[in-house]
MDTraj code that builds the backbone (N, CA, C; nanometers):
import mdtraj as md
import numpy as np

residues = "MET TRP HIS LEU THR ASN ASP GLY TYR GLY ASP ILE TRP THR ILE GLU GLY HIS GLN GLN SER ASP THR ILE ALA GLY SER GLN GLY ASP SER GLY GLY PRO VAL PHE THR VAL VAL ASN GLY THR GLN VAL ARG ALA THR GLY MET ILE GLN THR VAL LYS LYS THR TRP THR ASN CYS VAL GLY VAL ARG TYR ALA ALA PRO ASP SER TRP CYS SER SER TRP VAL TYR PHE SER SER MET ARG THR ILE ASN GLU SER LEU GLY ALA THR LEU ARG THR GLY".split()
xyz = np.array([
    [13.7365, 15.3404, 15.4869],
    [13.8276, 15.4100, 15.5883],
    [13.8267, 15.5698, 15.6099],
    [13.8340, 15.5681, 15.7284],
    [13.8513, 15.7114, 15.8033],
    [13.9748, 15.8147, 15.6925],
    [13.9833, 15.8609, 15.6508],
    [14.1177, 15.9784, 15.6534],
    [14.1138, 16.1057, 15.6767],
    [14.2024, 16.2101, 15.7527],
    [14.2327, 16.3193, 15.7711],
    [14.3563, 16.3595, 15.6281],
    [14.3411, 16.4020, 15.5500],
    [14.3850, 16.4950, 15.4555],
    [14.4183, 16.6261, 15.4417],
    [14.4760, 16.7123, 15.3370],
    [14.4706, 16.8485, 15.2736],
    [14.4326, 16.8358, 15.1658],
    [14.3492, 16.9271, 15.1739],
    [14.3100, 16.9138, 15.0158],
    [14.3909, 17.0871, 14.9680],
    [14.4586, 17.1336, 15.0531],
    [14.5001, 17.2728, 15.0335],
    [14.4506, 17.3447, 15.0989],
    [14.3288, 17.3328, 15.0789],
    [14.2524, 17.4652, 15.2022],
    [14.2657, 17.4253, 15.3412],
    [14.3151, 17.3156, 15.3790],
    [14.3105, 17.3046, 15.5341],
    [14.3214, 17.1177, 15.5843],
    [14.2576, 17.1322, 15.6672],
    [14.2419, 16.8949, 15.6720],
    [14.0815, 16.9207, 15.6454],
    [14.0759, 16.8080, 15.6261],
    [13.9373, 16.7560, 15.6335],
    [13.9171, 16.5720, 15.6365],
    [13.8110, 16.5590, 15.7097],
    [13.8509, 16.4166, 15.6918],
    [13.7362, 16.3521, 15.5460],
    [13.7694, 16.2782, 15.5209],
    [13.7231, 16.1560, 15.3638],
    [13.6876, 16.0809, 15.3782],
    [13.7317, 15.9792, 15.3343],
    [13.7402, 15.8775, 15.3034],
    [13.7778, 15.7725, 15.1890],
    [13.8740, 15.6720, 15.2396],
    [14.0021, 15.6416, 15.0796],
    [13.9635, 15.5390, 15.0575],
    [13.9629, 15.5615, 14.9031],
    [13.9287, 15.4358, 14.8546],
    [14.0488, 15.3817, 14.7035],
    [14.0716, 15.2824, 14.7261],
    [14.1870, 15.2562, 14.6395],
    [14.1543, 15.1735, 14.5349],
    [14.1692, 15.1976, 14.4067],
    [14.1931, 15.1164, 14.2783],
    [14.2161, 14.9497, 14.3222],
    [14.0895, 14.8950, 14.3175],
    [14.2282, 14.7425, 14.3807],
    [14.3241, 14.6641, 14.2433],
    [14.2864, 14.7330, 14.0970],
    [14.3839, 14.6454, 14.0156],
    [14.4613, 14.7527, 13.9690],
    [14.4844, 14.8706, 14.0646],
    [14.6374, 14.9042, 14.0865],
    [14.6316, 14.9854, 13.9433],
    [14.5190, 15.0797, 13.8998],
    [14.5407, 15.1417, 13.7648],
    [14.4218, 15.3144, 13.8044],
    [14.4525, 15.3583, 13.7384],
    [14.4594, 15.5124, 13.8061],
    [14.2805, 15.5021, 13.8503],
    [14.2552, 15.5472, 13.9716],
    [14.1440, 15.5695, 14.0118],
    [14.0772, 15.7214, 13.9665],
    [14.1771, 15.8483, 13.9739],
    [14.1751, 16.0119, 13.9503],
    [14.2757, 16.1069, 13.9116],
    [14.2662, 16.2030, 13.8824],
    [14.4117, 16.2226, 13.8216],
    [14.3575, 16.3669, 13.8876],
    [14.4885, 16.4639, 13.8687],
    [14.4616, 16.6651, 13.9308],
    [14.4115, 16.6649, 13.8584],
    [14.2179, 16.6743, 13.9179],
    [14.1549, 16.8200, 13.7877],
    [14.0403, 16.7276, 13.8305],
    [14.0132, 16.6155, 13.9353],
    [13.9094, 16.5050, 13.9154],
    [13.8705, 16.5593, 14.0330],
    [13.8926, 16.6226, 14.1422],
    [13.8266, 16.6870, 14.2455],
    [13.6655, 16.7100, 14.2214],
    [13.5080, 16.7155, 14.2540],
    [13.3521, 16.6905, 14.2576],
    [13.3778, 16.6452, 14.1555],
    [13.4583, 16.5392, 14.1100],
    [13.3764, 16.3950, 14.0375],
    [13.3148, 16.2885, 14.0579],
    [13.1969, 16.2759, 14.0805],
    [13.1376, 16.1139, 14.0941],
    [13.2701, 16.0031, 14.1513],
    [13.2040, 15.9327, 14.2458],
    [13.2209, 15.8081, 14.2871],
    [13.1253, 15.7517, 14.3022],
    [13.1247, 15.5493, 14.2035],
    [13.0710, 15.4833, 14.2263],
    [13.0973, 15.3818, 14.2474],
    [13.0179, 15.2411, 14.2591],
    [13.0459, 15.1202, 14.2688],
    [12.9698, 15.0613, 14.1514],
    [13.0489, 14.9419, 14.1137],
    [13.0038, 14.8559, 14.0499],
    [12.9487, 14.7055, 14.1786],
    [12.8152, 14.6433, 14.1318],
    [12.7438, 14.5552, 14.2914],
    [12.7651, 14.4843, 14.1326],
    [12.8136, 14.3643, 14.1788],
    [12.7630, 14.1916, 14.1280],
    [12.7839, 14.2191, 13.9248],
    [12.8246, 14.3404, 13.9111],
    [12.9132, 14.3693, 13.7395],
    [12.6993, 14.4911, 13.6999],
    [12.6317, 14.4291, 13.7705],
    [12.5466, 14.4812, 13.6220],
    [12.4324, 14.6384, 13.7272],
    [12.5117, 14.6401, 13.8885],
    [12.3939, 14.7777, 13.9205],
    [12.5751, 14.8961, 13.9585],
    [12.5132, 14.9750, 13.8749],
    [12.6011, 15.1403, 13.9428],
    [12.5909, 15.1721, 14.0894],
    [12.6649, 15.1983, 14.1435],
    [12.5919, 15.3102, 14.3000],
    [12.7275, 15.4258, 14.3148],
    [12.5882, 15.5582, 14.3209],
    [12.6594, 15.6546, 14.3475],
    [12.6920, 15.6208, 14.5057],
    [12.8420, 15.6728, 14.4991],
    [12.9306, 15.6325, 14.6571],
    [12.9446, 15.8087, 14.6695],
    [12.9887, 15.8786, 14.6477],
    [13.0306, 15.9874, 14.6527],
    [13.0551, 16.0307, 14.5581],
    [13.1679, 16.1609, 14.6139],
    [13.2217, 16.2406, 14.5527],
    [13.4131, 16.2782, 14.5919],
    [13.5113, 16.2837, 14.4863],
    [13.6660, 16.2682, 14.4297],
    [13.6224, 16.4366, 14.5105],
    [13.7214, 16.4164, 14.6109],
    [13.8360, 16.5332, 14.6936],
    [13.8933, 16.5627, 14.6539],
    [13.9460, 16.4886, 14.6864],
    [14.1401, 16.5060, 14.6616],
    [14.1906, 16.3328, 14.6158],
    [14.2961, 16.2913, 14.5271],
    [14.3900, 16.2015, 14.4992],
    [14.5313, 16.1985, 14.5709],
    [14.6072, 16.0606, 14.6333],
    [14.7639, 16.1016, 14.6408],
    [14.8081, 16.0879, 14.5218],
    [14.8960, 16.2166, 14.5970],
    [14.9940, 16.2365, 14.5290],
    [15.0899, 16.1131, 14.3958],
    [15.0257, 16.0186, 14.3813],
    [15.1744, 15.9150, 14.3372],
    [15.2159, 15.9079, 14.2237],
    [15.1831, 15.8998, 14.0674],
    [15.2256, 15.9159, 13.9374],
    [15.2329, 16.0692, 13.9061],
    [15.3778, 16.0767, 13.8037],
    [15.3501, 16.1755, 13.6912],
    [15.3818, 16.1107, 13.5764],
    [15.3169, 16.2206, 13.5097],
    [15.2699, 16.1447, 13.3514],
    [15.2291, 16.0548, 13.2949],
    [15.1138, 16.0679, 13.3426],
    [14.9686, 15.9987, 13.3819],
    [14.9575, 15.9331, 13.2079],
    [15.0084, 15.8139, 13.1695],
    [14.9941, 15.7612, 13.0590],
    [14.8461, 15.6879, 12.9909],
    [14.7620, 15.7917, 12.9355],
    [14.6141, 15.7336, 12.9637],
    [14.5375, 15.7819, 12.9630],
    [14.5481, 15.9237, 13.0430],
    [14.4622, 16.0453, 13.0965],
    [14.4657, 16.1270, 13.0020],
    [14.3481, 16.1308, 13.0036],
    [14.3183, 16.2191, 12.8321],
    [14.3877, 16.3856, 12.7884],
    [14.3337, 16.4084, 12.9391],
    [14.3129, 16.6108, 12.9375],
    [14.4488, 16.6380, 13.1052],
    [14.5440, 16.5208, 13.0201],
    [14.6181, 16.5594, 13.1315],
    [14.7609, 16.6357, 13.1238],
    [14.7876, 16.7412, 13.2506],
    [14.9592, 16.8269, 13.1103],
    [15.0406, 16.6960, 13.1464],
    [15.1745, 16.7764, 13.0595],
    [15.2701, 16.6651, 13.1673],
    [15.3868, 16.6705, 13.2677],
    [15.2956, 16.7412, 13.3649],
    [15.3587, 16.7780, 13.5017],
    [15.2308, 16.7741, 13.6070],
    [15.1259, 16.6941, 13.5283],
    [15.0515, 16.6867, 13.6974],
    [14.9941, 16.5630, 13.7064],
    [14.9680, 16.5049, 13.7976],
    [14.9784, 16.3880, 13.8653],
    [14.8711, 16.2928, 13.9061],
    [14.8678, 16.1869, 13.9334],
    [14.7327, 16.0277, 13.9302],
    [14.7869, 15.9877, 13.9949],
    [14.6628, 15.8680, 14.0680],
    [14.6733, 15.7633, 14.1400],
    [14.5788, 15.6536, 14.1341],
    [14.6536, 15.5431, 14.1839],
    [14.5292, 15.3994, 14.2358],
    [14.4088, 15.5021, 14.3215],
    [14.4661, 15.5868, 14.4256],
    [14.4346, 15.6090, 14.5955],
    [14.3282, 15.7505, 14.5400],
    [14.2109, 15.7441, 14.5253],
    [14.0657, 15.8730, 14.5939],
    [14.0364, 15.9128, 14.7640],
    [14.0988, 16.0242, 14.7731],
    [14.0195, 16.0230, 14.8915],
    [13.8664, 16.1230, 14.8707],
    [13.7826, 16.0642, 14.9098],
    [13.6009, 16.0762, 14.8850],
    [13.5232, 16.1188, 14.9831],
    [13.4045, 16.2141, 14.9624],
    [13.3022, 16.2612, 15.0456],
    [13.1762, 16.1477, 15.0441],
    [13.1405, 16.0605, 15.1146],
    [13.0427, 16.0220, 15.0674],
    [12.8847, 16.0527, 15.0162],
    [12.8464, 15.9751, 14.9724],
    [12.6989, 16.0491, 14.9445],
    [12.5662, 16.0591, 15.0750],
    [12.6165, 16.0190, 15.1945],
    [12.5014, 16.0573, 15.2671],
    [12.5832, 16.1372, 15.2764],
    [12.6958, 16.2344, 15.3694],
    [12.6763, 16.3586, 15.3688],
    [12.6982, 16.4658, 15.2983],
    [12.6869, 16.4410, 15.1371],
    [12.6764, 16.5541, 15.0642],
    [12.5413, 16.5521, 15.0812],
    [12.4537, 16.4390, 15.0579],
    [12.2721, 16.4909, 15.0568],
    [12.1977, 16.5638, 15.1862],
    [12.3015, 16.5135, 15.3565],
    [12.3053, 16.5462, 15.3984],
    [12.3107, 16.6978, 15.4234],
    [12.4106, 16.7092, 15.4004],
    [12.4245, 16.8399, 15.4022],
    [12.4131, 17.0115, 15.3219],
    [12.3281, 16.9258, 15.2188],
    [12.2537, 17.0227, 15.1281],
    [12.1205, 16.9788, 15.1646],
    [12.0484, 16.8929, 15.2439],
    [11.9315, 16.8713, 15.2907],
    [11.8498, 16.8164, 15.1416],
    [11.9679, 16.7412, 15.0708],
    [11.9072, 16.7011, 14.9361],
    [11.8494, 16.4991, 14.9281],
    [11.8390, 16.4713, 14.8870],
    [11.7970, 16.3182, 14.8107],
    [11.8261, 16.3169, 14.7112],
    [11.8573, 16.1848, 14.6773],
    [11.9255, 16.0982, 14.5741],
    [11.8228, 16.0792, 14.4694],
    [11.8374, 16.1450, 14.3937],
    [11.7262, 16.0508, 14.2430],
    [11.7538, 15.9697, 14.1755],
    [11.6716, 15.8531, 14.1647],
    [11.7420, 15.7278, 14.1046],
    [11.5459, 15.7224, 14.0235],
    [11.6016, 15.5907, 13.9446],
    [11.5176, 15.5964, 13.8087],
    [11.5314, 15.5933, 13.6778],
])
top = md.Topology()
chain = top.add_chain()
for i, resn in enumerate(residues, 1):
    res = top.add_residue(resn, chain, resSeq=i)
    for name in ("N", "CA", "C"):
        top.add_atom(name, md.element.get_by_symbol(name[0]), res)
traj = md.Trajectory(xyz[None], top)
């Protein structure tokens, strides 16, 4: 779903994703990290790059490098691989 969000530098259009099990999908500091999907439990597909997360929880139990005042969420906002590749004039290497 397209979502307009402010990443601290201005408004950007992103894709909104939600971790189905309502557990942590991303945390503060994950920007630029990969977003992937699992298909049929056997294939992993590059889906995009994390832009930001919705500020949901603080004191993110289980997040290894989280500072005491950092936040995390089951909601992430990301750019699609298609958008990234087209803006760079690149292709995704597979295999």
